[in-house]
C-alpha angles and dihedrals in degrees: 000000000000120000123180088346093305125112110240120221099169138027124203114199127198113220112216113057092010108053101003121046112235138175117211091195097060097072089044089057093041095051091045087062088053092053105270107122097174101044090125088063089058099042130031140133090264103045147000136211120250089258094058092038089055091049096048092050093050095247090126131031129241089256091054092046093051091047090052092049088053087067090065103040131072113289093245093055113120129220088246092056091051092050092047092050091046093050094045089092089073116090129162140317115224107226092225089069089062090053089051091053091048089051092049091051092060092076105012140056106250127207138173121219115182140168098222146126143227097266094050093047092048091050092044093049090050088053092050091051093049097043104033106013088244120136091207142331092268094107090060098054139054088223139356114219107196118183096225090054097041094046093229134083139200134296088034104107089219093073092055090047089050093051093047092050098040094049095036094237130169107224091211089062099037124093120205120197121196139150096220116082094208089059091048092051092050092051092047091057088062092052096256117147110242144192120197105213109214121165088338137109127227087228091065093034092062097033109132090357102088 
């Protein structure tokens, strides 16, 4: 595949907003019902608070994260309600996107790079098992780079440097696809080819290109 005049050897996909449909406003609304009026100030597409940053880089466990959240919600709020509100951001995964990834993998090295956490991945994997009889997305990718496992998160340049080095990728022949502009800008600074996915689907993006 050729992108911006450059031959592409590898493609790095983001997960939420690229492969998996998500809605950033749903947890904001869900946590408001639990007593957190300013949750959007702590968690958004552009930035995260230190608590959420610590969680998504694996510095604290799911149990520690939930206990910390309990300090902001109404006293009667249960752990299950917190987990449900937290996971409400996750929507569906159109099956055609899996076919597109499979097609891309025929002639490219394929990777996943996601800012995520243990609770979201557990919920997402349960969804995959229920909907597609898949335990995870691992069969579709050469490697999954998940922020809470790597200990770094986008847009920190170090996570891109880690992926490039770990996978042995040439940034000039690597395409990174993400829905957050700050992640795109960070990757660009390292010479990685990028595509900012906005109101677009990877199915149509790669149509007739693979």
